[in-house]
KOLBA-184387 format. One line per 8 residues: number of its first residue (from 1); for each residue x, y, z of C-alpha. Coordinates in Angstrom, 3 decimals. Example, Ala and Ser with C-alpha at 12.3 -4.5 7.8 and 13.67 -1.06 7.14 Angstrom:
<rs>
1) 12.300,-4.500,7.800 | 13.670,-1.060,7.140
</rs>
This chain:
<rs>
1) 0.000,0.000,0.000 | 1.247,3.474,-0.868 | 0.516,7.025,0.265 | 0.557,9.916,-2.218 | 0.791,13.527,-1.031 | -0.362,16.585,-2.916 | 1.922,19.594,-3.304 | 1.602,22.945,-5.022
9) 0.649,26.605,-4.782 | -2.503,27.854,-3.097 | -5.686,27.847,-5.215 | -4.191,25.605,-7.893 | -6.952,23.050,-7.309 | -5.347,20.350,-5.144 | -8.414,19.578,-3.034 | -10.798,19.876,-5.988
17) -8.633,17.407,-7.901 | -8.543,14.955,-4.973 | -12.340,15.198,-4.724 | -12.700,14.506,-8.452 | -10.356,11.507,-8.285 | -11.759,9.899,-5.140 | -15.240,11.247,-4.534 | -14.032,12.305,-1.059
25) -13.847,15.964,-0.058 | -10.537,16.307,1.837 | -11.521,19.739,3.199 | -13.189,18.518,6.384 | -13.197,21.815,8.333 | -16.108,24.250,7.985 | -13.685,27.161,7.600 | -11.938,25.350,4.745
33) -15.209,24.811,2.924 | -16.383,28.382,3.517 | -13.061,29.917,2.406 | -12.544,27.276,-0.339 | -8.954,26.926,0.845 | -7.195,24.025,2.532 | -5.921,24.963,6.001 | -5.092,21.606,7.559
41) -4.374,18.126,6.304 | -7.079,16.241,4.420 | -7.218,12.554,3.618 | -8.793,10.410,0.902 | -8.140,7.137,-0.879 | -8.356,5.700,-4.356 | -8.355,2.244,-5.962 | -6.206,2.208,-9.112
49) -7.234,0.220,-12.223 | -4.874,-2.647,-11.304 | -6.625,-3.021,-7.939 | -3.953,-1.329,-5.828 | -5.384,0.988,-3.185 | -3.538,4.192,-2.329 | -4.009,6.777,0.389 | -3.922,10.457,-0.484
57) -2.811,13.231,1.873 | -4.033,16.635,0.737 | -1.904,19.495,2.076 | -2.346,23.288,2.234 | -0.690,25.377,-0.467 | -0.974,28.789,1.162 | 2.318,30.093,2.571 | 0.662,30.644,5.967
65) -0.002,26.921,6.276 | 3.264,25.433,4.965 | 3.954,24.027,8.424 | 0.696,22.071,8.313 | 1.822,20.838,4.905 | 5.049,19.506,6.433 | 3.075,17.345,8.873 | 1.483,15.565,5.905
73) 4.311,14.931,3.472 | 6.770,13.276,5.840 | 5.314,9.814,5.315 | 4.452,9.852,1.609 | 5.798,7.503,-1.065 | 5.123,9.753,-4.048 | 4.011,13.311,-4.769 | 1.117,14.627,-6.815
81) 2.397,18.082,-7.728 | -0.447,20.365,-8.799 | 0.180,23.331,-11.115 | -2.701,25.404,-12.476 | -2.634,25.810,-16.255 | -3.812,29.415,-16.032 | -1.005,30.484,-13.661 | 1.904,28.087,-14.066
89) 4.739,27.687,-11.551 | 4.344,29.935,-8.471 | 6.365,30.533,-5.242 | 4.830,27.701,-3.209 | 5.308,25.347,-6.173 | 9.049,25.910,-5.899 | 9.078,25.697,-2.087 | 7.073,22.470,-2.097
97) 9.476,20.999,-4.661 | 12.406,21.869,-2.408 | 10.678,20.211,0.542 | 10.016,17.033,-1.471 | 13.685,16.972,-2.455 | 14.881,17.383,1.135 | 12.534,14.619,2.311 | 13.826,12.220,-0.341
105) 10.478,11.804,-2.141 | 11.836,10.614,-5.480 | 8.641,9.698,-7.329 | 5.765,11.803,-8.507 | 3.335,12.967,-11.161 | 2.470,16.540,-12.146 | -1.203,17.392,-12.627 | -1.620,20.441,-14.865
113) -4.997,21.462,-13.435 | -7.653,23.849,-14.743 | -6.840,22.757,-18.271 | -10.327,23.886,-19.293 | -9.331,27.484,-18.494 | -6.290,27.441,-20.777 | -6.461,29.868,-23.705 | -5.514,27.198,-26.249
121) -3.710,23.891,-26.744 | -0.579,25.881,-27.558 | -0.842,27.625,-24.174 | -1.167,24.258,-22.403 | 1.933,23.016,-24.202 | 3.870,26.139,-23.195 | 2.888,25.784,-19.534 | 3.733,22.060,-19.574
129) 7.136,22.848,-21.085 | 7.742,25.506,-18.423 | 6.829,23.038,-15.666 | 9.204,20.426,-17.133 | 12.013,23.016,-17.162 | 11.398,23.823,-13.482 | 11.442,20.101,-12.649 | 14.755,19.677,-14.461
137) 16.925,20.327,-11.391 | 14.581,18.816,-8.822 | 13.685,15.453,-7.367 | 10.777,15.173,-9.853 | 12.920,15.535,-12.960 | 11.265,13.607,-15.794 | 7.961,13.178,-13.966 | 4.941,12.906,-16.309
145) 2.935,16.117,-16.764 | -0.769,15.387,-17.280 | -3.259,18.165,-18.220 | -6.532,17.668,-16.312 | -9.769,19.403,-15.477 | -11.497,18.431,-12.253 | -14.663,20.144,-13.464 | -14.993,18.499,-16.900
153) -13.214,15.228,-16.064 | -10.779,15.585,-18.968 | -7.457,13.903,-18.212 | -8.503,12.248,-14.927 | -8.132,8.713,-16.318 | -4.735,9.567,-17.773 | -3.661,10.973,-14.399 | -4.769,7.827,-12.569
161) -2.822,5.628,-14.997 | 0.248,7.871,-14.650 | 0.065,7.453,-10.858 | -0.285,3.701,-11.255 | 2.718,3.473,-13.579 | 4.847,5.666,-11.280 | 4.027,3.637,-8.167 | 5.049,0.404,-9.924
169) 8.648,1.574,-9.526 | 8.344,2.613,-5.867 | 9.507,-0.063,-3.375 | 6.879,-0.998,-0.806 | 7.564,-0.084,2.829 | 9.518,-2.893,4.536 | 8.357,-4.586,7.723 | 11.369,-4.130,10.000
177) 9.530,-5.207,13.125 | 9.692,-1.621,14.420 | 6.317,0.068,13.815 | 6.018,3.849,14.131 | 2.862,5.883,13.692 | 3.524,9.654,13.677 | 0.216,11.165,14.777 | -1.286,13.791,12.471
185) -4.833,13.897,13.906 | -6.384,13.249,17.321 | -10.143,13.137,17.911 | -12.868,11.198,19.686 | -15.917,9.283,18.469 | -18.848,8.676,20.774 | -18.873,5.080,21.903 | -15.287,4.455,20.784
193) -13.139,7.002,22.581 | -9.758,8.288,21.452 | -8.754,7.983,17.797 | -5.428,8.887,16.219 | -4.451,8.777,12.563 | -1.147,8.669,10.730 | 0.942,6.883,8.106 | 2.443,3.664,9.479
201) 6.111,2.877,8.819 | 8.635,0.285,9.947 | 6.303,-2.520,11.010 | 2.778,-3.690,11.811 | 0.270,-2.979,14.553 | -2.364,-5.490,15.673 | -5.602,-5.152,17.593 | -4.986,-5.882,21.270
209) -1.328,-4.812,21.300 | 0.058,-2.640,24.040 | 1.669,0.507,22.624 | 3.676,3.429,23.936 | 3.086,7.074,23.021 | 6.207,9.190,22.777 | 7.575,11.588,23.899 | 5.257,11.375,26.939
217) 5.973,7.681,27.590 | 2.262,6.901,28.065 | 0.938,3.374,27.615 | -2.307,2.397,25.866 | -3.848,-0.575,24.108 | -4.995,-0.868,20.497 | -8.749,-1.247,20.712 | -9.349,-1.181,16.960
225) -7.699,-0.438,13.626 | -9.078,0.943,10.389 | -7.484,1.437,6.989 | -9.557,3.626,4.648 | -12.568,3.191,6.959 | -12.340,-0.606,6.825 | -11.754,-2.538,10.035 | -8.581,-4.612,10.031
233) -6.982,-6.843,12.626 | -3.502,-5.923,11.449 | -2.238,-2.700,9.858 | 0.703,-2.970,7.452 | 3.616,-0.579,6.794 | 2.819,2.160,4.295 | -0.895,2.333,5.102 | -2.953,5.250,6.356
241) -4.174,4.023,9.742 | -6.866,5.131,12.172 | -6.100,3.655,15.587 | -8.664,3.451,18.396 | -6.781,3.597,21.705 | -8.059,2.537,25.111 | -6.616,3.711,28.410 | -5.769,7.217,27.231
249) -7.725,10.438,26.647 | -7.691,12.850,23.725 | -6.328,15.578,25.997 | -3.142,13.549,26.574 | -2.296,13.354,22.856 | -1.372,15.816,20.121 | -0.093,16.004,16.582 | 3.601,15.143,16.561
257) 3.369,12.258,19.035 | 4.672,8.915,17.816 | 3.114,5.556,18.665 | 5.365,2.510,18.779 | 5.930,-0.672,20.743 | 6.887,-0.260,24.412 | 10.567,0.456,24.968 | 11.461,0.871,21.299
265) 11.546,4.676,20.978 | 13.449,7.204,23.077 | 12.907,10.975,22.858 | 15.926,13.175,22.306 | 16.893,16.825,22.733 | 20.224,16.650,20.918 | 20.819,15.137,17.469 | 23.686,14.875,15.001
273) 22.626,15.667,11.459 | 23.818,16.148,7.933 | 22.281,19.505,7.007 | 21.686,20.736,3.470 | 21.201,24.497,3.168 | 19.055,25.527,0.210 | 20.560,27.815,-2.441 | 17.792,30.416,-1.942
281) 15.615,31.345,1.007 | 12.100,31.747,-0.376 | 10.505,34.865,1.098 | 7.185,35.818,-0.375 | 7.104,39.330,-1.818 | 10.847,39.985,-1.728 | 12.163,37.311,-4.054 | 15.040,34.906,-3.328
289) 17.381,35.937,-0.543 | 20.913,34.557,-0.463 | 22.433,34.575,3.020 | 24.696,32.116,4.863 | 23.458,30.007,7.760 | 25.433,31.018,10.818 | 26.456,29.016,13.875 | 23.898,29.170,16.730
297) 21.051,30.251,14.436 | 17.608,29.306,15.761 | 15.323,27.564,13.270 | 12.029,25.702,13.333 | 12.615,21.957,13.079 | 10.112,19.535,11.477 | 10.321,15.741,11.305 | 7.437,13.372,10.699
305) 4.463,15.235,12.141 | 6.449,16.859,14.963 | 7.833,20.382,15.169 | 9.900,22.374,17.658 | 12.517,25.114,17.750 | 16.162,24.110,17.323 | 19.511,25.824,17.720 | 22.005,24.932,14.969
313) 25.538,24.165,16.119 | 27.742,23.970,13.018 | 30.564,21.512,13.685 | 32.971,21.948,10.790 | 32.569,25.549,9.647 | 31.653,29.007,10.894 | 28.750,29.310,8.471 | 27.017,27.305,5.788
321) 26.819,29.010,2.408 | 23.688,28.677,0.264 | 23.718,25.349,-1.559 | 26.252,23.756,0.841 | 25.872,20.640,3.001 | 27.556,20.331,6.377 | 27.631,18.564,9.742 | 25.708,19.992,12.664
329) 24.303,19.278,16.090 | 20.757,20.480,16.637 | 19.701,21.367,20.164 | 15.920,20.838,20.258 | 13.700,22.872,22.563 | 11.301,19.914,23.062 | 12.165,16.220,23.061 | 11.156,14.323,19.913
337) 11.449,10.546,19.311 | 13.758,10.145,16.312 | 15.776,7.315,14.777 | 18.812,7.231,12.524 | 17.933,8.007,8.923 | 14.888,10.164,9.695 | 14.480,13.131,7.354 | 13.833,16.657,8.605
345) 13.079,20.175,7.380 | 14.235,23.497,8.915 | 12.602,26.906,8.402 | 13.312,30.429,9.539 | 10.456,31.655,11.742 | 10.200,35.238,10.471 | 9.544,35.922,7.719 | 8.631,32.208,7.460
353) 10.532,30.277,4.777 | 12.014,26.841,4.209 | 15.809,27.046,4.291 | 17.009,23.461,4.374 | 16.784,19.975,5.755 | 18.657,16.726,5.918 | 19.128,13.367,7.622 | 19.423,12.412,11.287
361) 22.800,10.668,11.569 | 22.771,9.987,15.326 | 19.596,10.624,17.345 | 21.393,10.079,20.682 | 24.956,11.455,20.535 | 25.038,11.712,24.325 | 27.043,14.940,24.523 | 27.719,18.293,22.923
369) 30.844,18.235,20.760 | 33.597,20.763,20.645 | 33.584,22.304,17.208 | 36.174,21.700,14.488 | 37.228,18.271,15.788 | 38.460,16.034,12.906 | 37.579,12.886,14.844 | 33.988,14.005,15.291
377) 33.620,14.775,11.575 | 35.155,11.415,10.633 | 32.732,9.619,12.960 | 29.751,11.389,11.414 | 30.943,10.574,7.903 | 31.133,6.907,8.861 | 27.721,7.011,10.496 | 25.986,8.617,7.540
385) 27.315,5.930,5.276 | 26.975,3.182,7.874 | 28.973,-0.031,8.140 | 29.292,-2.076,4.934 | 26.615,-4.451,6.241 | 24.287,-1.539,7.070 | 24.846,0.018,3.647 | 24.066,-3.280,1.907
393) 20.957,-3.902,3.987 | 19.632,-0.379,3.432 | 20.220,-0.725,-0.318 | 18.500,-4.122,-0.328 | 15.493,-2.797,1.577 | 15.164,0.049,-0.911 | 15.619,-2.013,-4.068 | 13.754,-5.208,-3.260
401) 15.212,-8.527,-4.503 | 18.372,-8.222,-6.636 | 21.287,-10.442,-7.521 | 24.423,-10.447,-5.406 | 26.268,-8.835,-8.316 | 23.679,-6.075,-8.703 | 23.714,-5.363,-4.974 | 27.490,-4.995,-4.864
409) 27.440,-2.779,-7.948 | 24.649,-0.579,-6.539 | 26.499,0.077,-3.293 | 30.021,0.384,-4.681 | 31.506,-1.331,-1.621 | 34.035,-3.355,-3.587 | 36.276,-5.546,-1.422 | 34.269,-4.847,1.733
417) 31.132,-6.429,0.248 | 31.803,-10.207,0.570 | 32.402,-10.137,4.329 | 29.384,-7.870,4.864 | 27.162,-10.111,2.732 | 28.283,-13.208,4.643 | 27.513,-11.371,7.893 | 23.995,-10.455,6.742
425) 23.282,-14.052,5.713 | 24.636,-15.426,9.003 | 22.521,-12.963,11.006 | 19.417,-13.799,8.974 | 18.959,-10.201,7.807 | 19.360,-11.270,4.166 | 17.917,-14.388,2.538 | 18.757,-16.227,-0.667
433) 15.601,-16.711,-2.695 | 16.572,-19.892,-4.546 | 19.106,-22.373,-3.228 | 19.986,-22.218,0.463 | 23.601,-20.957,0.667 | 26.334,-23.123,2.114 | 27.495,-21.938,5.536 | 30.456,-19.548,5.405
441) 30.298,-19.433,1.621 | 29.044,-16.455,-0.340 | 26.366,-17.287,-2.957 | 27.305,-16.736,-6.616 | 26.934,-13.283,-8.177 | 23.771,-14.308,-10.007 | 21.984,-15.463,-6.831 | 18.821,-13.485,-6.074
449) 18.754,-12.178,-2.509 | 16.306,-10.094,-0.495 | 16.100,-8.411,2.872 | 14.587,-10.649,5.520 | 11.944,-7.982,6.137 | 10.926,-8.209,2.466 | 10.813,-12.001,2.594 | 8.694,-12.038,5.770
457) 6.271,-9.569,4.208 | 6.082,-11.644,1.015 | 5.484,-14.856,2.961 | 2.548,-13.157,4.633 | 1.161,-11.909,1.320 | 1.704,-15.313,-0.297 | -0.054,-17.089,2.548 | -2.856,-14.545,2.434
465) -3.413,-14.920,-1.323 | -3.462,-18.722,-1.190 | -5.560,-18.866,1.988 | -8.163,-16.582,0.420 | -8.182,-18.709,-2.733 | -8.534,-21.990,-0.797 | -11.344,-20.491,1.249 | -13.155,-19.358,-1.893
473) -12.484,-22.555,-3.846 | -11.996,-25.316,-1.247 | -12.419,-28.101,-3.823 | -9.754,-26.865,-6.216 | -6.296,-28.372,-6.003 | -4.586,-24.997,-6.097 | -4.239,-21.546,-7.621 | -2.712,-21.057,-11.051
481) 0.860,-19.761,-10.984 | 0.018,-16.837,-13.229 | -2.969,-15.749,-11.132 | -0.796,-15.917,-8.012 | 2.023,-13.957,-9.654 | -0.452,-11.297,-10.746 | -1.936,-11.094,-7.251 | 1.515,-10.674,-5.696
489) 2.549,-8.122,-8.341 | 5.972,-9.684,-8.864 | 8.069,-9.875,-11.988 | 8.536,-13.425,-13.259 | 12.139,-14.067,-12.162 | 11.495,-12.863,-8.611 | 8.220,-14.779,-8.428 | 9.850,-18.030,-9.572
497) 12.726,-17.630,-7.112 | 10.348,-16.775,-4.262 | 8.230,-19.872,-4.961 | 11.357,-22.001,-4.950 | 12.290,-20.741,-1.488 | 8.719,-21.016,-0.184 | 8.612,-24.590,-1.438 | 11.989,-25.407,0.171
505) 10.665,-24.012,3.480 | 7.623,-26.284,3.223 | 5.201,-23.374,2.995 | 3.750,-24.294,-0.409 | 3.478,-27.199,-2.826 | 3.746,-26.768,-6.592 | 1.877,-29.251,-8.755 | 2.117,-28.682,-12.492
513) 0.860,-25.130,-13.082 | -0.894,-24.953,-9.701 | 0.316,-23.727,-6.317 | -1.242,-24.527,-2.944 | -0.423,-24.120,0.714 | 1.232,-27.237,2.087 | -1.536,-27.399,4.666 | -4.313,-27.402,2.053
521) -6.084,-30.661,1.260 | -9.203,-31.148,-0.834 | -11.919,-32.879,1.176 | -15.531,-33.434,0.263 | -18.073,-32.757,2.953 | -20.614,-35.415,3.919 | -23.251,-34.299,1.426 | -20.761,-33.958,-1.408
529) -19.361,-37.416,-0.619 | -22.838,-38.911,-0.673 | -23.558,-37.369,-4.071 | -20.176,-38.522,-5.384 | -20.760,-42.095,-4.193 | -24.157,-42.168,-5.900 | -22.556,-41.012,-9.152 | -19.771,-43.603,-8.920
537) -22.421,-46.281,-8.328 | -24.017,-45.302,-11.659 | -20.622,-45.766,-13.326 | -20.337,-49.236,-11.811 | -23.822,-50.251,-12.955 | -23.070,-49.316,-16.572 | -19.277,-49.282,-16.786 | -19.083,-48.991,-20.612
545) -22.046,-46.628,-21.161 | -21.241,-44.094,-18.502 | -22.884,-40.762,-17.650 | -21.513,-37.909,-19.759 | -19.406,-35.131,-18.312 | -22.399,-32.805,-18.460 | -24.662,-35.330,-16.708 | -22.017,-36.002,-14.076
553) -21.509,-32.279,-13.425 | -25.268,-31.840,-13.081 | -25.354,-34.651,-10.529 | -22.541,-33.471,-8.243 | -21.460,-30.037,-9.481 | -18.373,-29.196,-11.548 | -16.212,-28.556,-8.476 | -16.913,-31.992,-6.981
561) -16.502,-33.642,-10.376 | -13.141,-31.890,-10.710 | -12.106,-33.383,-7.367 | -13.110,-36.896,-8.466 | -11.075,-36.520,-11.644 | -8.146,-34.837,-9.872 | -7.969,-37.554,-7.218 | -8.218,-40.352,-9.780
569) -11.672,-41.644,-8.867 | -12.692,-41.000,-12.487 | -10.624,-40.978,-15.683 | -11.532,-38.434,-18.366 | -10.674,-39.768,-21.834 | -12.406,-37.037,-23.845 | -14.344,-33.825,-23.316 | -17.528,-35.798,-22.623
577) -16.478,-39.378,-21.731 | -15.439,-40.582,-18.282 | -14.660,-44.055,-16.915 | -13.903,-45.567,-13.551 | -10.148,-46.198,-13.223 | -10.658,-49.976,-12.987 | -12.882,-49.901,-16.077 | -10.343,-47.790,-17.933
585) -7.523,-50.237,-17.090 | -9.656,-53.187,-18.183 | -10.566,-51.544,-21.522 | -6.944,-50.686,-22.306 | -5.839,-54.201,-21.371 | -8.471,-55.842,-23.630 | -7.633,-53.563,-26.577 | -3.923,-54.264,-26.153
593) -4.526,-58.008,-25.979 | -6.682,-57.942,-29.140 | -4.057,-56.017,-31.117 | -1.300,-58.286,-29.845 | -3.230,-61.289,-31.237 | -4.682,-59.788,-34.407 | -2.198,-57.014,-35.202 | -4.815,-54.240,-35.282
601) -8.288,-53.239,-34.116 | -11.160,-51.196,-35.565 | -13.641,-48.894,-33.941 | -16.457,-51.362,-34.640 | -14.499,-54.151,-32.952 | -13.998,-52.032,-29.832 | -17.702,-51.128,-29.834 | -18.731,-54.782,-30.067
609) -16.102,-55.934,-27.573 | -17.439,-53.557,-24.920 | -21.087,-53.801,-25.997 | -21.167,-49.989,-26.047 | -21.896,-47.244,-28.551 | -19.677,-45.636,-31.187 | -19.293,-42.546,-28.966 | -17.445,-44.433,-26.216
617) -15.400,-46.619,-28.571 | -14.232,-43.602,-30.546 | -13.390,-41.670,-27.393 | -11.170,-44.409,-25.960 | -9.366,-45.045,-29.259 | -8.668,-41.348,-29.857 | -7.428,-41.120,-26.272 | -5.008,-44.028,-26.850
625) -3.815,-42.343,-30.050 | -3.201,-39.140,-28.109 | -1.142,-40.779,-25.361 | 0.908,-42.793,-27.857 | -0.398,-46.303,-27.196 | -1.938,-46.717,-30.674 | -1.738,-45.136,-34.099 | -4.523,-44.887,-36.649
633) -3.841,-46.379,-40.073 | -6.904,-45.971,-42.254 | -9.856,-47.493,-40.369 | -7.620,-49.528,-38.070 | -5.403,-48.917,-35.080 | -2.047,-50.562,-34.606 | -0.189,-50.976,-31.324 | 2.783,-48.692,-30.700
641) 3.548,-49.682,-27.114 | 3.786,-53.356,-26.234
</rs>
């Protein structure tokens, strides 16, 4: 499941577009509807043509509400950048693009809204070209630009398909066993109590779990979970979640809190960061301002849905010039629960503008550093890259399954890679998808590997797909490989390798083109067995003039008949002719014996031998031709297999 966030200038039609796409009005506040302007975060969801469901976070575009916007885009997988065709790129368009870049949102689609207001097709093309030029040096370089009109509906289907195609290349959120839900809304519902919402990352939550709310350290229990207003027992990473909490009141919670498992998160007031300072400070009305960021500057800090003031302690330089990246310690005014790798944004408070952002390198450094210490800088450089094993695992979690060779090439670790790969395999953090590797021996370069978190998530999806199929079709031997591959949305080579590992682990059984859970067995219930036994009795009473396939299906149903054929209680020799297995063996034996004596056999001879009709004699002879026992020569059959 993915979450898409809107971005763009005020009054460019973000909320109207979301409403047109989903049928859900994301402007939930009365003031928003009266002013026709988004003030706070709005939420909606959409099912794409391929069946994938996505959440949509609609954010404010007005400069006065940029900080509300930041609370919504921290957990998105892709951006829906909205640019009005009658105005083109505006100040908040550029600022939102910078924010997406700083947060590492590398996928997106541009909706060129209000296309119906464009003066001409040529004007639309000019605006689209201008937008593409602006995107050229941003994180959304090369993103599709789709002209749309929320009022006429023109372009909406094309936009949906562009979103679908873009999300195909976005890795799903891994289950790392460390769930975090940054809270973006808190409210109550009569009869249910306290509800919080947010975008879940890092792991799963289940109904009944005890959770901890940070930074307060409060405990609560998950009373219920909803994803897109549907009750679920388990919420997965990457989903928009509404969580009903018991044992805690609304007054004790606020936007910016983070819900996790007890003991997993620890708030911090001091963090080491890699800070990127934007080339231009965007100040509405005065144009770009170019000024260095000085040591001890106070900025507003935003990460996830949390915000606080922070003092910037530059560690390797007196000031940070526009466009530069440097090392810093941020002293936070309020404690925030952060982990290594979290992204953040910083803004100047007055006049308000986004000036930079970066990555949390160490959320718990433990002490304030003296500035200009080479050892401190070296430590931070190592931390931001991580150990070779950490670098490999992070790359693997981002990419999904790849070959050993591809993984080494992607990370550029060179000679450090083999030892790190062996370590990851030994620790169970990386799995080989085909053959189980030999202990202490690195798999070959062409071996497909995946992060253990990816494999655990796929096992769950695989089990879920097959369980649902077995429940729906309990009398079928299994699900077709292609239907399963389509349901899991895997490319063929990864799907085949994953099935090989699942089979080796005893999770599934592959039979011909079918796949089933190892625990699945086809069993007829008492009534089905009674009907089947009655049908088989008819076959025994008239073994050579048997009920047709159609008659048999009418007697027991096609599913039960399929079980009888699949389990060998009936042999199907043609589209319409069935025999008992003992009758089939007897017929084949008698035909073989006749041909061995006489050299050949005719259809009439088979008919007379069995005292049956031409239909049955022809069916059995054509069946024997097909399986290579006999061959037709004129009106006779000769024996090929003795």
